[in-house]
A tleap script that builds the chain and sets N, CA, C and O, in Angstrom:
source leaprc.protein.ff14SB
mol = sequence {
  NMET GLU GLN ASP GLY ALA PRO ARG SER ASP
  PRO SER ALA ARG THR ILE LYS THR ALA ASP
  GLY VAL MET VAL GLY LEU GLY ASP ARG VAL
  PHE ASN TYR TYR ASP MET ARG ILE GLY ASN
  ILE VAL SER GLU PRO ASP THR ASP GLY GLY
  PHE ALA GLY TRP PHE ASP PHE GLN ALA ASP
  ASP ARG PRO GLY THR THR ILE LEU ASN GLY
  GLU ARG ILE CYS THR LEU ALA HIE ALA ARG
  ARG MET GLY TRP LEU ASP ALA CARG
}
set mol.1.N position { 166.556 98.866 77.221 }
set mol.1.CA position { 166.682 100.093 76.042 }
set mol.1.C position { 165.882 99.094 74.928 }
set mol.1.O position { 166.061 97.914 74.624 }
set mol.2.N position { 164.756 100.286 74.384 }
set mol.2.CA position { 163.913 99.556 73.147 }
set mol.2.C position { 164.347 100.314 72.282 }
set mol.2.O position { 164.158 101.530 72.323 }
set mol.3.N position { 165.277 99.463 70.968 }
set mol.3.CA position { 165.907 100.198 69.846 }
set mol.3.C position { 164.512 100.380 69.541 }
set mol.3.O position { 163.791 99.395 69.704 }
set mol.4.N position { 163.959 101.517 69.103 }
set mol.4.CA position { 162.717 101.810 67.909 }
set mol.4.C position { 163.420 102.896 67.246 }
set mol.4.O position { 162.824 103.973 67.272 }
set mol.5.N position { 164.642 102.866 66.609 }
set mol.5.CA position { 164.715 103.567 64.875 }
set mol.5.C position { 165.995 104.437 65.304 }
set mol.5.O position { 166.906 104.470 64.477 }
set mol.6.N position { 166.147 105.063 66.363 }
set mol.6.CA position { 167.321 105.206 66.883 }
set mol.6.C position { 168.732 104.655 66.615 }
set mol.6.O position { 169.005 103.456 66.688 }
set mol.7.N position { 169.995 106.059 66.159 }
set mol.7.CA position { 171.081 105.079 66.247 }
set mol.7.C position { 171.487 104.884 67.486 }
set mol.7.O position { 171.146 105.505 68.493 }
set mol.8.N position { 172.167 104.073 67.393 }
set mol.8.CA position { 173.537 103.483 68.529 }
set mol.8.C position { 173.895 104.532 69.413 }
set mol.8.O position { 174.510 105.427 68.835 }
set mol.9.N position { 173.726 104.703 70.531 }
set mol.9.CA position { 174.934 105.618 71.172 }
set mol.9.C position { 176.633 105.225 71.310 }
set mol.9.O position { 177.476 106.122 71.336 }
set mol.10.N position { 177.036 103.619 71.402 }
set mol.10.CA position { 178.013 103.304 71.264 }
set mol.10.C position { 178.324 102.530 69.708 }
set mol.10.O position { 177.880 101.462 69.287 }
set mol.11.N position { 179.072 103.318 69.184 }
set mol.11.CA position { 179.206 102.894 67.454 }
set mol.11.C position { 180.531 102.128 67.110 }
set mol.11.O position { 181.033 101.878 66.014 }
set mol.12.N position { 181.039 101.763 68.685 }
set mol.12.CA position { 182.262 100.289 68.910 }
set mol.12.C position { 181.390 98.948 69.385 }
set mol.12.O position { 182.036 98.016 68.906 }
set mol.13.N position { 180.585 98.557 69.878 }
set mol.13.CA position { 179.856 97.665 70.198 }
set mol.13.C position { 179.466 96.776 68.975 }
set mol.13.O position { 179.110 97.198 67.875 }
set mol.14.N position { 179.554 95.878 69.237 }
set mol.14.CA position { 179.211 95.037 67.600 }
set mol.14.C position { 177.559 94.764 67.258 }
set mol.14.O position { 176.779 94.102 67.942 }
set mol.15.N position { 177.292 95.445 66.049 }
set mol.15.CA position { 175.993 95.031 65.891 }
set mol.15.C position { 175.342 94.490 64.743 }
set mol.15.O position { 176.108 93.786 64.084 }
set mol.16.N position { 173.910 94.603 64.170 }
set mol.16.CA position { 173.461 93.967 63.294 }
set mol.16.C position { 172.676 94.629 62.391 }
set mol.16.O position { 172.304 95.683 62.906 }
set mol.17.N position { 172.339 94.524 61.508 }
set mol.17.CA position { 171.397 96.101 60.540 }
set mol.17.C position { 170.486 94.807 60.711 }
set mol.17.O position { 170.743 93.652 60.372 }
set mol.18.N position { 169.039 95.460 61.503 }
set mol.18.CA position { 167.661 94.970 61.220 }
set mol.18.C position { 166.824 94.998 59.812 }
set mol.18.O position { 166.775 96.098 59.261 }
set mol.19.N position { 166.184 93.940 59.195 }
set mol.19.CA position { 165.780 94.164 58.131 }
set mol.19.C position { 165.115 95.677 57.516 }
set mol.19.O position { 164.710 95.869 56.369 }
set mol.20.N position { 165.139 96.446 58.411 }
set mol.20.CA position { 164.370 98.017 57.988 }
set mol.20.C position { 165.376 98.806 58.360 }
set mol.20.O position { 165.261 100.019 58.537 }
set mol.21.N position { 166.621 98.023 58.525 }
set mol.21.CA position { 168.206 99.485 58.269 }
set mol.21.C position { 168.166 99.751 59.365 }
set mol.21.O position { 167.706 100.892 59.331 }
set mol.22.N position { 168.413 99.372 60.929 }
set mol.22.CA position { 168.559 100.179 61.849 }
set mol.22.C position { 169.229 98.994 62.760 }
set mol.22.O position { 168.750 97.943 63.186 }
set mol.23.N position { 170.809 99.712 62.918 }
set mol.23.CA position { 171.983 98.954 63.241 }
set mol.23.C position { 171.436 98.447 65.008 }
set mol.23.O position { 170.584 99.260 65.367 }
set mol.24.N position { 171.654 97.564 65.925 }
set mol.24.CA position { 171.001 96.960 66.748 }
set mol.24.C position { 171.945 96.009 67.064 }
set mol.24.O position { 172.408 95.158 66.304 }
set mol.25.N position { 172.299 96.261 68.634 }
set mol.25.CA position { 173.021 95.083 69.149 }
set mol.25.C position { 172.633 94.464 70.753 }
set mol.25.O position { 171.428 94.362 70.985 }
set mol.26.N position { 173.408 94.133 71.638 }
set mol.26.CA position { 173.323 93.575 73.221 }
set mol.26.C position { 172.630 94.183 73.461 }
set mol.26.O position { 172.928 95.358 73.248 }
set mol.27.N position { 171.045 93.899 74.137 }
set mol.27.CA position { 170.687 94.214 75.268 }
set mol.27.C position { 169.181 94.992 74.214 }
set mol.27.O position { 168.068 95.171 74.709 }
set mol.28.N position { 169.428 95.228 73.215 }
set mol.28.CA position { 168.384 96.047 72.295 }
set mol.28.C position { 166.907 95.335 72.250 }
set mol.28.O position { 166.810 94.145 71.950 }
set mol.29.N position { 165.871 96.065 72.537 }
set mol.29.CA position { 164.525 95.306 71.788 }
set mol.29.C position { 164.553 95.310 70.737 }
set mol.29.O position { 165.118 96.195 70.095 }
set mol.30.N position { 163.705 93.914 70.015 }
set mol.30.CA position { 163.255 94.143 68.739 }
set mol.30.C position { 162.138 93.147 68.353 }
set mol.30.O position { 161.563 92.916 69.416 }
set mol.31.N position { 161.762 92.703 67.733 }
set mol.31.CA position { 160.809 92.262 67.174 }
set mol.31.C position { 161.170 91.289 65.770 }
set mol.31.O position { 161.559 91.638 64.656 }
set mol.32.N position { 160.831 89.766 66.398 }
set mol.32.CA position { 160.922 88.828 65.140 }
set mol.32.C position { 159.974 88.278 64.831 }
set mol.32.O position { 159.205 87.576 65.488 }
set mol.33.N position { 159.981 88.681 63.428 }
set mol.33.CA position { 158.645 88.324 62.533 }
set mol.33.C position { 158.602 87.477 61.902 }
set mol.33.O position { 157.774 87.370 60.998 }
set mol.34.N position { 159.677 86.416 62.243 }
set mol.34.CA position { 159.377 84.993 61.791 }
set mol.34.C position { 158.462 84.362 62.579 }
set mol.34.O position { 157.567 83.787 61.960 }
set mol.35.N position { 158.433 84.312 63.659 }
set mol.35.CA position { 157.564 83.943 64.799 }
set mol.35.C position { 156.592 85.226 65.393 }
set mol.35.O position { 155.966 84.990 66.426 }
set mol.36.N position { 156.477 86.349 64.868 }
set mol.36.CA position { 155.861 86.891 65.538 }
set mol.36.C position { 156.210 87.628 67.067 }
set mol.36.O position { 155.278 87.904 67.823 }
set mol.37.N position { 157.938 87.979 67.520 }
set mol.37.CA position { 157.432 87.928 69.058 }
set mol.37.C position { 158.642 88.790 69.568 }
set mol.37.O position { 159.835 88.668 69.289 }
set mol.38.N position { 158.150 89.499 70.216 }
set mol.38.CA position { 158.913 90.635 71.051 }
set mol.38.C position { 159.896 90.167 71.988 }
set mol.38.O position { 159.463 89.514 72.938 }
set mol.39.N position { 161.597 90.446 71.884 }
set mol.39.CA position { 162.376 90.135 73.014 }
set mol.39.C position { 163.694 90.822 72.901 }
set mol.39.O position { 163.724 91.824 72.186 }
set mol.40.N position { 164.902 90.399 73.557 }
set mol.40.CA position { 165.754 91.208 73.524 }
set mol.40.C position { 167.047 90.319 72.444 }
set mol.40.O position { 166.961 89.145 72.085 }
set mol.41.N position { 167.991 91.124 72.164 }
set mol.41.CA position { 169.161 90.488 71.984 }
set mol.41.C position { 170.229 89.994 72.980 }
set mol.41.O position { 170.835 90.882 73.579 }
set mol.42.N position { 170.476 89.018 73.184 }
set mol.42.CA position { 171.156 88.741 74.615 }
set mol.42.C position { 172.824 88.289 74.668 }
set mol.42.O position { 173.614 88.018 75.572 }
set mol.43.N position { 172.883 88.366 73.247 }
set mol.43.CA position { 174.564 88.319 73.184 }
set mol.43.C position { 174.842 88.753 71.700 }
set mol.43.O position { 174.184 88.453 70.704 }
set mol.44.N position { 176.086 89.608 71.795 }
set mol.44.CA position { 176.495 90.409 70.732 }
set mol.44.C position { 176.603 89.480 69.578 }
set mol.44.O position { 177.065 88.340 69.636 }
set mol.45.N position { 176.142 90.063 68.542 }
set mol.45.CA position { 176.457 89.409 67.056 }
set mol.45.C position { 177.753 88.819 66.838 }
set mol.45.O position { 178.786 89.225 67.371 }
set mol.46.N position { 177.686 88.047 66.201 }
set mol.46.CA position { 178.467 87.107 66.020 }
set mol.46.C position { 179.688 87.801 65.162 }
set mol.46.O position { 179.295 88.933 64.880 }
set mol.47.N position { 180.804 87.622 64.714 }
set mol.47.CA position { 181.262 88.073 63.725 }
set mol.47.C position { 182.664 87.340 62.993 }
set mol.47.O position { 183.580 87.941 62.432 }
set mol.48.N position { 182.536 86.007 63.168 }
set mol.48.CA position { 183.162 84.775 62.757 }
set mol.48.C position { 182.285 84.427 61.768 }
set mol.48.O position { 181.054 84.422 61.793 }
set mol.49.N position { 183.262 84.053 60.646 }
set mol.49.CA position { 183.155 83.642 59.292 }
set mol.49.C position { 181.856 83.462 58.959 }
set mol.49.O position { 180.967 84.224 58.580 }
set mol.50.N position { 181.972 81.453 59.337 }
set mol.50.CA position { 180.309 81.043 58.765 }
set mol.50.C position { 178.653 81.327 60.186 }
set mol.50.O position { 177.525 80.849 60.066 }
set mol.51.N position { 179.274 82.399 61.562 }
set mol.51.CA position { 178.605 82.704 62.028 }
set mol.51.C position { 178.339 84.134 62.066 }
set mol.51.O position { 177.574 84.497 62.961 }
set mol.52.N position { 178.796 85.003 61.304 }
set mol.52.CA position { 178.747 86.198 61.386 }
set mol.52.C position { 177.149 87.136 61.274 }
set mol.52.O position { 176.235 86.892 60.488 }
set mol.53.N position { 177.184 87.988 62.083 }
set mol.53.CA position { 175.546 88.004 62.091 }
set mol.53.C position { 174.745 87.743 63.232 }
set mol.53.O position { 173.879 88.375 63.836 }
set mol.54.N position { 175.444 86.299 63.391 }
set mol.54.CA position { 173.914 85.592 64.289 }
set mol.54.C position { 174.212 85.995 65.910 }
set mol.54.O position { 175.233 86.447 66.428 }
set mol.55.N position { 173.084 85.695 66.409 }
set mol.55.CA position { 173.153 86.149 68.081 }
set mol.55.C position { 172.100 85.294 68.560 }
set mol.55.O position { 171.403 84.568 67.850 }
set mol.56.N position { 172.025 85.429 69.832 }
set mol.56.CA position { 171.059 84.657 70.582 }
set mol.56.C position { 169.751 85.892 70.388 }
set mol.56.O position { 170.048 87.012 69.970 }
set mol.57.N position { 168.361 85.544 70.731 }
set mol.57.CA position { 167.303 86.207 71.075 }
set mol.57.C position { 166.218 85.696 71.817 }
set mol.57.O position { 165.599 84.649 71.624 }
set mol.58.N position { 166.079 86.437 72.571 }
set mol.58.CA position { 165.225 85.723 73.930 }
set mol.58.C position { 163.690 86.679 73.536 }
set mol.58.O position { 163.312 87.848 73.463 }
set mol.59.N position { 163.276 85.561 73.394 }
set mol.59.CA position { 161.548 86.185 73.307 }
set mol.59.C position { 160.842 86.332 74.960 }
set mol.59.O position { 161.183 85.552 75.850 }
set mol.60.N position { 159.851 87.419 75.184 }
set mol.60.CA position { 159.175 87.673 76.356 }
set mol.60.C position { 158.689 86.664 76.860 }
set mol.60.O position { 158.756 86.366 78.052 }
set mol.61.N position { 157.842 85.685 75.485 }
set mol.61.CA position { 156.943 84.913 76.336 }
set mol.61.C position { 157.098 83.220 76.557 }
set mol.61.O position { 156.260 82.463 77.047 }
set mol.62.N position { 158.484 82.880 76.018 }
set mol.62.CA position { 159.398 82.021 75.696 }
set mol.62.C position { 160.365 81.758 75.932 }
set mol.62.O position { 161.287 82.161 75.223 }
set mol.63.N position { 160.649 80.768 77.307 }
set mol.63.CA position { 162.085 80.158 77.561 }
set mol.63.C position { 163.168 80.036 76.615 }
set mol.63.O position { 163.047 79.837 75.406 }
set mol.64.N position { 164.095 80.154 77.182 }
set mol.64.CA position { 165.420 79.585 76.484 }
set mol.64.C position { 165.750 80.916 75.172 }
set mol.64.O position { 164.997 81.885 75.088 }
set mol.65.N position { 166.692 80.781 74.449 }
set mol.65.CA position { 167.012 81.414 73.756 }
set mol.65.C position { 167.328 80.963 71.499 }
set mol.65.O position { 168.124 80.055 71.258 }
set mol.66.N position { 166.843 81.474 70.632 }
set mol.66.CA position { 167.108 81.137 69.288 }
set mol.66.C position { 167.648 82.423 69.014 }
set mol.66.O position { 167.539 83.603 69.346 }
set mol.67.N position { 168.352 81.580 68.172 }
set mol.67.CA position { 169.415 82.111 67.005 }
set mol.67.C position { 169.329 82.821 66.330 }
set mol.67.O position { 168.832 82.067 65.494 }
set mol.68.N position { 169.373 84.100 65.641 }
set mol.68.CA position { 168.872 84.631 64.511 }
set mol.68.C position { 169.382 85.481 64.373 }
set mol.68.O position { 169.824 86.145 65.310 }
set mol.69.N position { 169.516 85.784 63.156 }
set mol.69.CA position { 170.299 86.990 62.330 }
set mol.69.C position { 169.366 88.484 61.910 }
set mol.69.O position { 168.173 88.392 62.198 }
set mol.70.N position { 169.637 89.314 61.512 }
set mol.70.CA position { 169.099 90.482 61.136 }
set mol.70.C position { 168.064 90.359 60.034 }
set mol.70.O position { 167.318 91.282 59.707 }
set mol.71.N position { 168.073 89.100 59.461 }
set mol.71.CA position { 166.936 89.436 57.924 }
set mol.71.C position { 165.959 89.159 58.476 }
set mol.71.O position { 164.969 89.565 57.867 }
set mol.72.N position { 165.576 88.224 60.098 }
set mol.72.CA position { 164.601 87.857 60.882 }
set mol.72.C position { 163.905 89.024 61.767 }
set mol.72.O position { 162.755 88.794 62.142 }
set mol.73.N position { 164.579 90.417 62.182 }
set mol.73.CA position { 164.147 91.070 63.083 }
set mol.73.C position { 164.130 92.276 62.660 }
set mol.73.O position { 165.071 92.494 61.897 }
set mol.74.N position { 163.162 93.536 62.910 }
set mol.74.CA position { 163.044 94.708 62.515 }
set mol.74.C position { 162.922 95.331 64.042 }
set mol.74.O position { 162.632 94.836 65.131 }
set mol.75.N position { 163.277 96.630 63.604 }
set mol.75.CA position { 162.321 97.701 65.373 }
set mol.75.C position { 161.334 97.516 65.360 }
set mol.75.O position { 160.630 97.214 64.396 }
set mol.76.N position { 160.902 97.733 67.034 }
set mol.76.CA position { 159.686 97.803 67.034 }
set mol.76.C position { 158.621 98.796 66.592 }
set mol.76.O position { 157.408 98.610 66.692 }
set mol.77.N position { 159.204 99.847 66.102 }
set mol.77.CA position { 158.693 101.177 64.749 }
set mol.77.C position { 158.188 100.287 63.873 }
set mol.77.O position { 157.000 100.047 63.658 }
set mol.78.N position { 159.077 99.841 63.412 }
set mol.78.CA position { 158.717 98.804 62.046 }
set mol.78.C position { 157.711 98.056 62.145 }
set mol.78.O position { 156.664 98.053 61.497 }
set mol.79.N position { 158.191 97.179 63.292 }
set mol.79.CA position { 156.497 96.407 63.715 }
set mol.79.C position { 155.783 97.098 63.721 }
set mol.79.O position { 155.292 97.159 62.594 }
set mol.80.N position { 155.156 98.043 64.655 }
set mol.80.CA position { 153.876 98.889 64.396 }
set mol.80.C position { 153.601 99.375 63.519 }
set mol.80.O position { 152.398 99.281 63.275 }
set mol.81.N position { 154.274 100.017 62.703 }
set mol.81.CA position { 154.337 100.412 61.266 }
set mol.81.C position { 153.607 99.609 59.924 }
set mol.81.O position { 153.055 100.026 58.906 }
set mol.82.N position { 153.771 98.839 60.229 }
set mol.82.CA position { 153.705 97.405 59.620 }
set mol.82.C position { 152.168 96.624 60.235 }
set mol.82.O position { 151.439 96.245 59.318 }
set mol.83.N position { 151.797 96.440 61.231 }
set mol.83.CA position { 150.640 96.272 62.186 }
set mol.83.C position { 150.784 94.580 62.093 }
set mol.83.O position { 149.935 93.737 61.805 }
set mol.84.N position { 152.361 94.427 62.493 }
set mol.84.CA position { 152.663 92.899 62.917 }
set mol.84.C position { 152.634 92.879 64.930 }
set mol.84.O position { 152.855 91.933 65.686 }
set mol.85.N position { 152.347 94.025 65.181 }
set mol.85.CA position { 152.277 94.229 66.632 }
set mol.85.C position { 150.665 93.543 66.961 }
set mol.85.O position { 150.359 92.602 67.694 }
set mol.86.N position { 149.911 94.331 66.197 }
set mol.86.CA position { 148.445 93.903 66.199 }
set mol.86.C position { 148.026 92.861 65.892 }
set mol.86.O position { 146.945 92.531 66.381 }
set mol.87.N position { 148.631 92.056 65.080 }
set mol.87.CA position { 148.439 90.517 64.391 }
set mol.87.C position { 148.831 89.299 64.955 }
set mol.87.O position { 148.772 88.189 64.425 }
set mol.88.N position { 149.458 89.752 66.677 }
set mol.88.CA position { 150.036 88.434 67.397 }
set mol.88.C position { 149.059 87.883 68.110 }
set mol.88.O position { 149.268 86.854 68.753 }
savepdb mol mol.pdb
quit
């Protein structure tokens, strides 16, 4: 599912707020603007103390996962509006 600014359908799922203010979670497609990559959230955001809000991100064009938080991701719609998808 591409998370494109629409509210999540399951409010009980663990979510994280993106830099553009949208709640996303496991399975959602997002844009990692720190390294300009599109990919999926592949783990639920953590809720434990020092790791709260961190999750695993799998980029479409890179093997392995990266640990990120909501401060480094945004929806694909926001990335399009900002022109970041064209800059890759």
